[in-house]
C-alpha positions in Angstrom: 0.0 0.0 0.0 2.8 2.2 0.9 4.5 2.0 -2.4 1.3 2.6 -4.4 0.8 5.9 -2.1 4.3 7.1 -2.9 3.8 6.0 -6.8 0.8 8.1 -6.8 2.4 11.2 -5.1 5.2 10.9 -7.6 2.9 10.9 -10.6 0.8 13.7 -9.1 4.0 15.7 -8.6 5.0 15.1 -12.2 1.8 16.1 -13.4 1.7 19.1 -11.6 5.3 20.2 -12.6 4.4 19.4 -16.2 1.4 21.8 -15.9 3.3 24.5 -14.3 6.1 24.2 -17.0 3.7 24.5 -20.0 1.6 27.4 -18.1 4.5 29.6 -17.2 3.8 33.3 -18.0 6.8 35.5 -18.6 4.9 38.6 -19.9 6.5 41.0 -17.1 9.5 42.9 -16.2 12.6 41.3 -14.9 16.2 42.0 -13.5 19.4 40.3 -14.6 22.6 39.5 -13.2 25.3 38.0 -15.2 28.8 36.4 -14.7 31.2 35.0 -17.1 34.5 34.6 -18.9 35.9 36.8 -21.9 38.4 35.1 -24.0 40.4 37.9 -25.4 41.4 38.2 -28.9 44.8 39.0 -30.2 45.2 42.3 -28.3 43.7 41.6 -24.8 44.1 39.0 -22.4 41.0 36.8 -20.7 38.8 38.6 -18.3 36.0 38.0 -15.9 32.7 39.6 -16.6 30.2 41.1 -14.3 27.0 42.7 -15.0 23.4 43.8 -13.9 20.4 45.1 -16.0 16.7 45.1 -16.4 14.3 44.1 -19.0 11.1 42.9 -20.0 9.7 39.4 -21.2 7.2 40.5 -23.9 5.9 37.0 -24.8 7.3 33.4 -25.0 9.3 34.4 -28.0 10.7 37.8 -27.5 12.4 39.7 -24.6 14.7 42.5 -24.3 17.0 44.2 -21.8 19.6 46.9 -20.9 22.7 45.9 -19.1 25.8 47.5 -17.6 29.0 45.3 -17.2 32.5 45.4 -16.4 35.6 43.9 -17.9 39.2 44.2 -16.7 41.6 42.4 -19.1 44.9 43.3 -17.3 47.7 43.3 -19.8 46.7 44.6 -23.2 49.5 44.6 -26.2 49.5 47.8 -28.4 50.9 47.1 -31.8 53.0 50.3 -32.0 55.3 49.2 -29.1 54.7 45.5 -28.2 57.2 45.5 -25.6 55.1 47.9 -23.5 52.3 46.3 -21.3 49.3 48.4 -20.7 46.1 47.7 -18.4 43.0 47.8 -20.4 39.3 47.8 -18.9 35.8 48.3 -20.2 32.6 49.5 -19.0 29.7 48.5 -21.8 26.4 49.5 -21.8 24.3 47.3 -24.1 20.4 47.2 -25.1 19.7 43.6 -26.3 16.9 41.9 -27.8 16.5 38.0 -27.6 14.4 35.9 -29.8 13.7 32.6 -28.0 12.0 29.2 -29.2 10.7 26.7 -26.5 12.2 23.1 -27.2 10.9 21.2 -24.1 8.8 22.1 -20.9 11.0 24.6 -19.1 13.8 24.8 -21.7 14.2 27.2 -24.6 17.0 28.4 -27.0 17.5 31.7 -28.3 19.7 34.2 -30.6 20.5 37.8 -29.6 21.9 40.9 -30.6 22.8 44.1 -28.8 24.0 47.7 -29.5 25.2 50.3 -27.2 28.2 52.2 -25.9 31.7 51.0 -24.5 34.0 53.4 -22.2 37.6 51.8 -22.6 40.2 52.9 -20.3 44.0 52.2 -20.5 46.8 52.6 -17.8 50.5 51.9 -18.1 53.5 52.7 -16.2 56.0 51.8 -19.1 56.6 55.2 -20.6 52.9 55.6 -21.8 49.9 57.5 -20.8 46.7 55.9 -20.5 43.8 57.2 -22.2 39.9 57.0 -22.1 37.8 56.5 -25.2 33.9 56.1 -25.6 32.8 53.8 -28.5 29.9 52.2 -30.2 29.8 48.6 -29.3 27.7 45.6 -30.4 27.3 42.0 -29.4 25.6 38.8 -31.0 25.3 35.3 -29.5 23.2 32.3 -29.0 22.4 30.3 -25.9 19.9 28.3 -23.7 17.4 29.2 -21.1 16.1 27.2 -18.1 12.8 28.4 -16.5 12.9 27.1 -12.9 9.4 28.7 -12.4 7.4 31.9 -13.0 10.0 34.1 -10.9 13.2 32.5 -11.9 15.2 31.6 -14.9 18.9 31.0 -15.8 20.6 31.5 -19.2 23.9 30.0 -20.5 25.1 31.5 -23.6 27.9 32.5 -25.9 28.4 36.2 -27.1 30.9 37.7 -29.8 31.5 41.2 -28.5 33.0 44.4 -30.1 33.6 47.2 -27.9 35.5 49.6 -30.2 39.0 50.9 -29.6 41.5 51.3 -26.6 44.1 54.1 -26.9 47.4 54.7 -25.5 49.6 58.0 -25.8 53.4 57.3 -25.6 55.5 60.0 -23.8 59.0 59.0 -23.9 60.7 59.3 -27.4 57.6 58.3 -29.1 55.2 60.8 -30.6 51.6 60.0 -31.1 49.3 57.6 -29.9 48.1 53.8 -30.8 44.9 52.2 -30.8 43.8 48.5 -31.0 40.3 47.1 -31.4 38.8 45.4 -28.4 37.1 42.3 -29.4 36.2 39.1 -27.2 34.5 35.7 -27.3 32.3 35.5 -24.2 30.6 32.9 -22.1 28.0 33.9 -19.7 25.8 32.6 -17.1 22.8 34.7 -16.2 20.0 34.6 -13.7 16.7 36.7 -14.3 14.3 37.5 -11.5 10.7 38.0 -12.7 8.4 40.5 -10.6 
């Protein structure tokens, strides 16, 4: 008798979970926190990524948000003087749109794109003067979402990100400045909380 009761409770629980999964309503605002790893390209090293933002889940297939992030690559290599090491960091602000497609119960896949601005800063102690530069920035990527319930979801995704240029002005025997494009491959884990 006991095993029939446990089996019945398990089946009821699965049916409730399935019904909840198929009836999730995400047409509401959310906040998002993200962390990840940036695989720098030829001019920057790897870096951690942190970000926060807010958005709105329009319907089952479309959502959008605005995020503010921080990336600190440490040593970057500027092409005019490759022997000089320069610290590079960025503060990107991006407006992102996601097109999602449900694949099974609480899971969906998505493609995304974002546009915005990035403020890139360099610092150097090796005969060069750091500089600040604001740039047009953009990102594009893909990923997968898991919806825990109507209040919480997680997202694991890949992004290609272009944050514009970082500049350095040299001061000892080198006249002028040099700049490098700041591009990266990013892997991010995000959590969204719905109101």
